[in-house]
C-alpha positions as CSV (number, residue, x, y, z in Angstrom):
1,M,0.1,0.0,0.1
2,S,2.8,2.3,0.7
3,K,3.8,2.4,-3.3
4,L,0.5,3.7,-3.9
5,F,-0.8,5.8,-0.8
6,S,0.9,7.3,2.2
7,F,-2.1,7.7,4.7
8,S,0.5,9.4,7.1
9,Y,1.2,12.0,4.7
10,L,-2.6,12.7,4.1
11,T,-3.4,12.9,7.8
12,V,-0.7,15.2,8.2
13,G,-1.8,17.2,5.4
14,L,-5.4,17.6,6.3
15,L,-3.9,18.5,9.8
16,F,-2.5,21.6,8.2
17,L,-5.8,22.6,6.7
18,C,-8.3,22.0,9.2
19,N,-7.5,25.4,10.9
20,P,-8.9,29.0,9.9
21,N,-7.0,31.5,7.7
22,F,-6.6,35.1,9.4
23,A,-6.9,37.1,5.8
24,V,-3.5,36.3,4.2
25,F,-1.9,34.9,7.5
26,D,-1.9,31.4,8.4
27,L,-0.6,29.9,11.7
28,L,-0.5,26.3,10.2
29,P,0.6,27.1,6.5
30,D,-1.8,25.7,3.9
31,A,1.1,25.3,1.7
32,I,2.7,22.5,3.8
33,G,-0.7,20.6,4.1
34,Y,-1.0,20.7,0.0
35,F,2.8,19.4,-0.5
36,F,1.8,16.5,2.1
37,L,-1.3,15.7,0.3
38,A,0.1,15.4,-3.3
39,A,3.0,13.3,-1.8
40,G,0.4,11.2,0.0
41,I,-1.1,10.3,-3.6
42,V,1.9,10.4,-5.9
43,G,1.8,6.6,-6.3
44,M,-1.8,6.3,-6.9
45,A,-1.4,9.5,-9.4
46,D,1.1,7.4,-11.7
47,V,-1.9,4.8,-12.1
48,N,-5.1,6.7,-11.9
49,T,-6.3,9.8,-13.7
50,Y,-8.4,11.3,-10.8
51,F,-5.9,10.8,-8.3
52,A,-3.1,12.4,-11.1
53,E,-5.6,15.7,-11.6
54,A,-6.1,15.7,-7.7
55,R,-2.3,15.9,-7.6
56,R,-2.0,18.6,-9.9
57,R,-4.4,20.7,-8.5
58,F,-2.8,20.0,-4.8
59,L,0.7,21.2,-6.2
60,T,-1.1,24.2,-7.5
61,L,-2.8,25.2,-4.3
62,A,0.3,24.8,-2.6
63,W,2.2,27.3,-4.7
64,V,-0.5,29.7,-4.6
65,S,-0.2,29.5,-0.4
66,V,3.4,30.1,-1.0
67,A,2.6,33.2,-2.9
68,K,0.1,34.1,-0.3
69,M,2.9,33.9,2.6
70,A,5.1,36.0,0.2
71,A,2.2,38.6,0.2
72,S,1.7,38.6,3.8
73,F,5.5,39.3,4.4
74,L,5.1,42.2,1.7
75,L,1.8,43.4,3.4
76,V,3.8,43.5,6.5
77,Y,6.6,45.5,5.0
78,I,4.2,48.0,3.3
79,L,2.2,48.6,6.7
80,A,5.3,49.1,8.5
81,I,6.1,51.9,6.2
82,N,2.6,53.4,5.8
83,A,-0.5,52.0,8.4
84,E,-3.0,53.8,6.3
85,Q,-2.7,51.0,3.5
86,R,-4.6,48.6,5.6
87,A,-7.3,48.3,2.8
88,M,-4.6,46.4,0.9
89,V,-5.1,43.3,3.3
90,S,-8.8,43.3,2.8
91,V,-8.1,43.1,-1.0
92,F,-5.3,40.5,-1.0
93,S,-7.7,38.4,1.4
94,L,-10.5,38.2,-1.1
95,G,-8.0,37.7,-4.1
96,F,-6.4,34.9,-2.3
97,A,-9.9,33.6,-1.1
98,V,-11.3,33.3,-4.8
99,V,-7.9,31.9,-6.2
100,E,-7.7,29.4,-4.0
101,A,-11.5,28.3,-4.1
102,I,-11.1,28.1,-8.0
103,F,-8.3,25.0,-7.2
104,V,-9.6,23.4,-4.2
105,F,-13.0,22.4,-4.8
106,P,-12.0,20.6,-8.0
107,A,-9.1,19.0,-6.3
108,I,-11.1,17.8,-3.6
109,S,-14.0,16.7,-6.1
110,S,-10.8,14.7,-7.7
111,L,-10.0,13.1,-4.7
112,L,-13.2,11.7,-3.9
113,R,-13.7,10.7,-7.3
114,G,-10.8,8.7,-7.4
115,F,-12.0,6.7,-4.3
116,S,-15.2,6.0,-6.0
117,Y,-13.6,4.9,-8.9
118,I,-11.5,2.2,-6.9
119,G,-15.0,1.0,-5.8
120,E,-16.8,1.4,-9.2
121,R,-14.3,0.1,-11.4
122,D,-12.1,-2.2,-9.3
123,G,-14.9,-3.7,-7.3
124,V,-13.7,-2.3,-4.1
125,L,-17.0,-1.8,-2.5
126,S,-15.7,-1.1,1.1
127,V,-14.6,2.5,0.0
128,F,-18.0,3.7,-0.2
129,P,-20.2,3.8,2.5
130,P,-17.7,6.5,4.6
131,L,-17.6,8.6,1.3
132,K,-21.7,9.7,2.1
133,A,-20.6,11.4,4.9
134,L,-17.2,12.8,3.9
135,T,-18.3,14.4,0.8
136,P,-20.9,16.9,1.6
137,Y,-19.0,18.0,4.9
138,T,-15.8,18.4,3.1
139,Y,-17.1,20.8,0.6
140,V,-18.9,23.0,3.6
141,F,-15.6,22.9,5.4
142,F,-13.6,24.4,2.7
143,A,-16.4,26.9,1.6
144,L,-16.4,28.3,5.4
145,K,-12.5,28.3,5.5
146,H,-12.5,30.5,2.7
147,I,-15.7,32.7,3.3
148,G,-14.0,33.2,7.1
149,S,-10.5,34.2,5.5
150,F,-11.9,37.3,4.0
151,L,-15.3,38.0,5.7
152,P,-14.0,40.0,8.6
153,E,-11.8,42.0,6.5
154,M,-14.9,43.2,4.5
155,V,-16.0,45.5,7.3
156,L,-12.7,47.6,7.2
157,I,-13.7,49.0,3.8
158,S,-16.5,51.0,5.5
159,V,-16.0,54.9,5.3
160,G,-18.2,55.3,8.4
161,H,-14.9,56.2,10.4
162,L,-14.6,59.4,8.3
163,D,-17.8,60.7,9.7
164,P,-16.9,61.2,13.4
165,M,-19.9,63.3,14.5
166,G,-22.4,60.4,13.3
167,D,-24.4,63.1,11.0
168,F,-24.6,60.3,8.4
169,Y,-23.7,57.0,9.9
170,F,-25.4,56.0,12.8
171,F,-23.2,52.8,13.3
172,N,-19.7,52.0,12.1
173,P,-19.4,48.8,10.8
174,I,-15.5,48.6,11.7
175,R,-16.8,48.1,15.3
176,L,-17.9,44.3,14.3
177,Y,-14.4,43.4,13.2
178,P,-13.2,42.0,16.2
179,F,-16.2,39.9,16.6
180,L,-16.6,38.7,13.4
181,L,-12.9,37.9,13.6
182,V,-13.3,35.6,16.9
183,F,-16.7,34.2,15.5
184,T,-15.3,33.2,12.0
185,A,-12.5,31.6,13.6
186,A,-14.1,29.8,16.0
187,L,-16.6,28.6,13.7
188,V,-14.0,27.2,10.9
189,L,-12.1,25.7,13.6
190,G,-14.9,23.9,15.2
191,F,-15.9,22.5,11.6
192,G,-12.2,21.9,10.7
193,I,-11.7,19.8,13.7
194,Y,-14.5,17.2,12.8
195,F,-13.7,17.3,8.9
196,F,-10.1,16.3,10.2
197,R,-11.7,13.4,12.7
198,L,-13.8,12.2,9.4
199,W,-10.9,12.0,6.9
200,R,-8.7,10.3,9.9
201,D,-11.3,7.8,10.7
202,Y,-11.6,7.0,7.1
203,F,-7.9,6.4,6.4
204,A,-7.6,4.6,9.3
205,Y,-10.7,2.2,8.0
206,L,-9.2,1.8,4.4
207,R,-5.8,0.9,6.2
208,K,-7.5,-1.9,8.2
209,D,-10.0,-3.1,5.6
210,G,-8.5,-6.3,3.8
211,D,-10.1,-6.0,0.4
212,F,-8.4,-2.4,0.0
213,T,-5.1,-3.5,1.1
214,A,-4.9,-6.6,-1.5
215,Y,-6.3,-4.6,-3.8
216,T,-3.3,-1.8,-3.4
217,E,-0.8,-4.8,-3.4
218,K,-2.1,-6.3,-6.6
219,K,-2.3,-2.6,-8.4
220,S,1.4,-2.1,-7.1
221,A,2.6,-5.8,-8.6
222,D,0.8,-5.3,-11.8
223,C,1.9,-1.4,-12.4
224,H,5.5,-2.0,-10.9
225,K,7.0,-0.6,-14.3
226,A,5.2,2.4,-14.3
227,L,5.9,3.3,-10.7
228,R,9.3,3.0,-10.9
229,A,9.6,4.5,-13.9
230,N,7.6,7.8,-12.9
231,A,9.7,7.7,-9.3
232,F,13.2,7.9,-11.1
233,F,11.5,10.7,-13.3
234,R,10.6,12.5,-10.4
235,S,13.7,12.0,-8.5
236,K,15.3,13.7,-11.3
237,S,13.0,16.5,-12.3
238,R,12.4,17.7,-9.0
239,L,16.1,18.8,-9.0
240,L,15.2,21.2,-12.0
241,F,12.5,22.8,-9.9
242,V,15.2,23.9,-7.2
243,L,17.0,25.6,-10.3
244,V,13.6,27.3,-11.1
245,G,13.3,28.4,-7.7
246,A,16.7,29.8,-7.9
247,L,15.8,32.0,-11.1
248,L,12.3,33.1,-9.2
249,L,14.5,34.4,-6.5
250,A,16.8,36.1,-8.6
251,I,14.3,39.0,-9.6
252,D,15.3,42.3,-8.7
253,L,12.3,44.0,-6.9
254,I,13.8,47.5,-6.1
255,A,11.8,49.3,-3.7
256,D,13.4,52.4,-2.0
257,R,16.8,51.5,-3.5
258,N,16.9,48.1,-1.7
259,N,16.3,44.7,-3.2
260,L,13.2,42.8,-1.7
261,L,14.4,39.8,-2.8
262,P,18.2,39.8,-2.0
263,D,20.0,37.6,-4.4
264,A,21.6,35.4,-1.3
265,L,18.2,33.5,-1.5
266,S,18.9,32.8,-5.2
267,G,22.4,31.4,-4.2
268,I,21.2,29.3,-1.6
269,C,19.0,27.5,-4.1
270,F,21.9,27.1,-6.5
271,L,23.8,25.8,-3.4
272,L,21.0,23.4,-2.8
273,F,20.9,22.4,-6.3
274,F,24.5,21.5,-6.4
275,L,24.6,19.5,-3.1
276,L,21.6,17.5,-4.1
277,V,23.4,16.6,-7.4
278,R,26.8,16.0,-5.9
279,R,26.1,12.3,-5.1
280,E,25.5,11.2,-8.7
281,R,28.0,13.8,-10.3
282,P,31.4,14.4,-7.8
283,A,32.1,17.2,-9.8
284,A,29.3,19.3,-8.8
285,R,31.2,20.1,-5.7
286,Y,33.1,22.9,-7.4
287,G,29.5,24.3,-8.1
288,A,28.6,24.1,-4.8
289,I,31.4,26.1,-3.9
290,A,31.0,28.7,-6.5
291,A,27.3,29.0,-5.4
292,G,28.3,29.6,-1.9
293,A,30.7,32.2,-2.5
294,Y,27.9,33.9,-4.7
295,T,25.7,33.4,-1.8
296,L,28.1,34.9,0.6
297,F,29.4,37.8,-1.6
298,S,25.8,38.6,-2.5
299,L,24.7,38.6,1.6
300,A,27.6,41.0,2.1
301,A,26.8,43.3,-0.9
302,T,23.1,43.7,0.1
303,V,24.2,44.3,3.7
304,F,26.7,46.9,2.9
305,Q,23.9,48.5,0.2
306,R,21.2,48.7,3.0
307,L,23.5,50.3,5.6
308,Y,24.6,52.6,2.7
309,V,21.1,53.4,2.0
310,S,19.5,53.8,5.1
311,T,22.8,56.4,6.4
312,Y,22.8,58.6,2.9
313,K,19.5,58.0,1.0
314,D,21.1,59.1,-2.2
315,Y,24.0,57.9,-4.5
316,T,24.8,61.2,-4.9
317,A,26.5,61.8,-1.5
318,I,29.4,59.7,-3.0
319,S,30.8,62.6,-5.2
320,Y,30.9,65.1,-1.9
321,V,30.9,62.9,1.3
322,K,34.2,60.8,1.9
323,A,32.5,58.5,4.4
324,A,29.8,57.8,1.8
325,R,32.6,57.1,-0.6
326,E,34.3,54.9,1.6
327,L,31.2,52.9,2.7
328,Y,30.2,52.4,-1.0
329,T,33.6,51.2,-1.9
330,F,32.3,47.9,0.1
331,V,29.3,47.8,-1.8
332,E,31.5,47.8,-5.0
333,V,34.0,45.5,-4.0
334,F,31.3,42.6,-2.8
335,S,29.3,43.4,-5.8
336,V,32.1,42.6,-8.3
337,L,32.9,39.5,-6.3
338,E,29.2,38.3,-6.4
339,A,29.0,39.0,-10.2
340,V,32.3,37.1,-10.6
341,A,31.1,34.1,-8.3
342,L,27.7,34.1,-10.1
343,L,29.4,33.7,-13.7
344,F,31.5,30.7,-12.2
345,T,28.3,29.4,-10.9
346,L,26.3,29.7,-14.2
347,W,29.5,28.2,-16.3
348,L,29.8,24.9,-13.7
349,L,25.9,24.8,-14.0
350,Y,26.0,24.8,-17.9
351,L,28.6,22.0,-17.9
352,L,26.3,20.1,-15.2
353,L,23.0,20.6,-17.4
354,D,25.0,19.8,-20.6
355,R,25.3,16.2,-19.1
356,Y,22.2,15.7,-17.3
357,L,20.5,16.5,-20.7
358,H,22.4,13.9,-22.5
359,A,22.1,11.3,-19.8
360,Y,18.3,11.7,-19.2
361,T,16.9,12.8,-22.5
362,G,16.6,11.0,-25.9
363,L,14.6,7.9,-26.7
364,T,17.4,5.3,-26.6
365,P,16.6,2.9,-23.8
366,E,18.8,3.2,-20.7
367,G,21.9,1.0,-21.1
368,E,22.0,1.0,-24.8
369,V,25.1,2.5,-26.6
370,R,24.1,5.9,-28.0
371,I,25.6,6.4,-31.7
372,A,25.2,10.1,-31.8
373,E,23.0,13.1,-30.5
374,S,19.5,13.3,-31.1
375,P,17.8,16.1,-32.7
376,R,16.0,17.1,-29.4
377,Q,19.3,16.8,-27.4
378,R,21.0,19.1,-29.9
379,E,18.5,21.5,-29.5
380,L,18.5,21.4,-25.6
381,A,21.9,21.9,-26.0
382,K,21.4,25.0,-28.0
383,Q,19.2,26.4,-25.4
384,N,21.5,25.4,-22.5
385,K,24.2,27.8,-24.4
386,L,21.7,30.5,-24.5
387,F,20.6,30.2,-20.9
388,L,24.6,30.7,-20.0
389,V,24.8,33.7,-22.2
390,F,21.6,35.2,-21.1
391,G,22.6,34.9,-17.5
392,G,26.2,36.1,-17.9
393,I,24.9,39.1,-19.6
394,A,22.7,39.8,-16.5
395,A,25.5,39.2,-13.8
396,L,28.0,41.3,-15.6
397,F,25.5,44.4,-15.9
398,R,24.6,43.7,-12.2
399,G,28.4,44.4,-11.3
400,V,28.4,47.5,-13.7
401,E,25.3,48.8,-12.5
402,V,27.0,49.9,-8.8
403,F,29.6,51.7,-10.8
404,L,27.0,53.8,-13.1
405,M,25.4,54.8,-9.7
406,T,28.1,56.7,-8.6
407,V,28.4,59.0,-12.1
408,T,26.8,62.1,-10.7
409,T,26.4,65.7,-13.0
410,R,27.4,68.7,-10.9
411,H,25.2,71.7,-11.6
412,I,25.7,75.3,-10.4
413,F,22.9,77.3,-10.7
414,T,23.4,80.7,-12.1
415,A,21.7,84.0,-11.3
416,E,18.9,83.4,-14.3
417,E,18.1,80.0,-13.2
418,A,17.6,81.0,-9.3
419,N,14.4,80.8,-7.8
420,E,12.6,80.5,-4.5
421,F,14.0,76.8,-4.1
422,Y,17.5,77.4,-5.1
423,K,19.9,80.3,-5.1
424,E,22.6,81.8,-6.9
425,G,26.0,79.7,-6.7
426,E,24.0,76.5,-5.0
427,I,25.5,73.1,-5.9
428,L,23.0,70.2,-7.1
429,Y,24.1,66.6,-7.8
430,F,22.2,64.3,-9.6
431,S,22.8,60.8,-10.5
432,R,23.2,60.7,-14.5
433,F,22.1,56.8,-14.6
434,E,19.3,56.9,-11.8
435,G,16.8,54.5,-13.9
436,S,19.7,51.9,-14.6
437,F,17.9,49.5,-12.2
438,W,15.3,49.0,-15.0
439,V,18.1,47.8,-17.2
440,T,18.8,45.2,-14.8
441,L,15.5,44.1,-14.2
442,L,14.8,43.6,-17.8
443,L,18.1,41.7,-18.4
444,T,17.1,39.6,-15.4
445,L,13.6,38.6,-16.5
446,V,15.0,37.9,-20.0
447,W,17.4,35.4,-18.3
448,I,14.8,33.9,-15.8
449,V,11.8,33.5,-18.3
450,Y,14.3,31.9,-20.8
451,G,15.8,29.8,-18.3
452,I,12.4,28.6,-16.9
453,S,11.2,27.8,-20.2
454,F,14.3,25.9,-21.1
455,L,14.2,24.1,-17.8
456,L,10.7,23.0,-18.4
457,R,11.6,21.8,-21.9
458,L,14.4,19.4,-20.4
459,R,11.7,18.2,-17.8
460,D,8.9,17.2,-20.8
461,E,12.0,15.5,-22.8
462,M,12.7,13.4,-19.6
463,H,9.3,12.5,-18.7
464,L,9.0,11.3,-22.6
465,K,11.9,9.0,-22.3
466,Y,10.9,7.7,-18.9
467,C,7.1,8.0,-18.7
468,N,5.5,7.9,-22.2
469,F,6.4,4.4,-23.2
470,V,6.4,2.5,-20.0
471,D,4.3,-0.9,-20.5
472,N,0.9,-0.3,-18.2
473,P,-1.7,-3.0,-17.7
């Protein structure tokens, strides 16, 4: 049974989902729950269409929840700067509740249909009786969970507080907020506990049922080729998603001259990729060293960059303040080292991916001698080179940009230019390349978009080789 289902994973996944959400904030992250649910049915998803659909939707929901967690941190950052932006929480909570509802109900429906299919198609009738209570209650719980996540926030969009004298608004709905928050949280938690209990009992029932156990054992034996092939494919393609994460975290989102996504986070993902590959590719240790250096240099550059911005606010201070010039020198040094380390990381990644695509793509069966490169492999190798080129250009410009920001123009106001803001003889400094971060963002986005498309294409070719032509009963 363990090859098809993991009831332990499914139970843990539902445990993370049975609690209420407070706007976009979640004490037990739903993303963890959805990842556990997807992992709990991964074997059955390889041999059953309904479970495969449920798994795809659970993974989508997991990434939506990850985005929601990122949005919660962004909202905290925004509110710390300007508390008057509180209405953004209402907008985000409603938006994420709607998006999650779009995916969660089809996901639950596919999961339930998967169990029903086992009873109808394979004759395991024991799966049916508990589903009668599970099905409606599950839909009700998730409806309450998502409605409860945004309903209290809706009263905060009231404009009643703008009329303190009460001439037009005899009651301010904002006063209901704490009561609605407590009520919806208690209601969802109560339904959630019972929801979790029903599913836990159902899994315990299936685990002890002899017919269901016999069915899973026979299914595992009959489909062992497909299960083995898909497991191997996932073990290899999972590494590519670590690289996708590294690319997504490389986006330069600049606010108040600070990068909201420090490049060190991307470096950690690159480091993790090389460490995971090191067992089968010992040469990956050099990539791990380069990625580790990139992470450390990027972290140092970020620290000094934020220290400089918090102290001097503007890059023009470099031109006439000695202390600013000295402090910014550290930014320049570590930014150059960061760019060099990233170039080495990308070069070693290129070499590793080149071997990766030759080993795990193409239609030649494993173990047979390959006479020449297939057309697909040649195309992937070309895309790998372009991935290196785009990444190298982005890395170089990142290193150049820190020097562009030091280029300033000095202007002395004449008598004709003097006005109520500037006097004659007053000196004004302004950065000549103030908007260069847009070029950095554009180059980085080109690299990221192309890199992700290349990695997904590589994954598709791997799936074609290992999964599309496996004999299945």
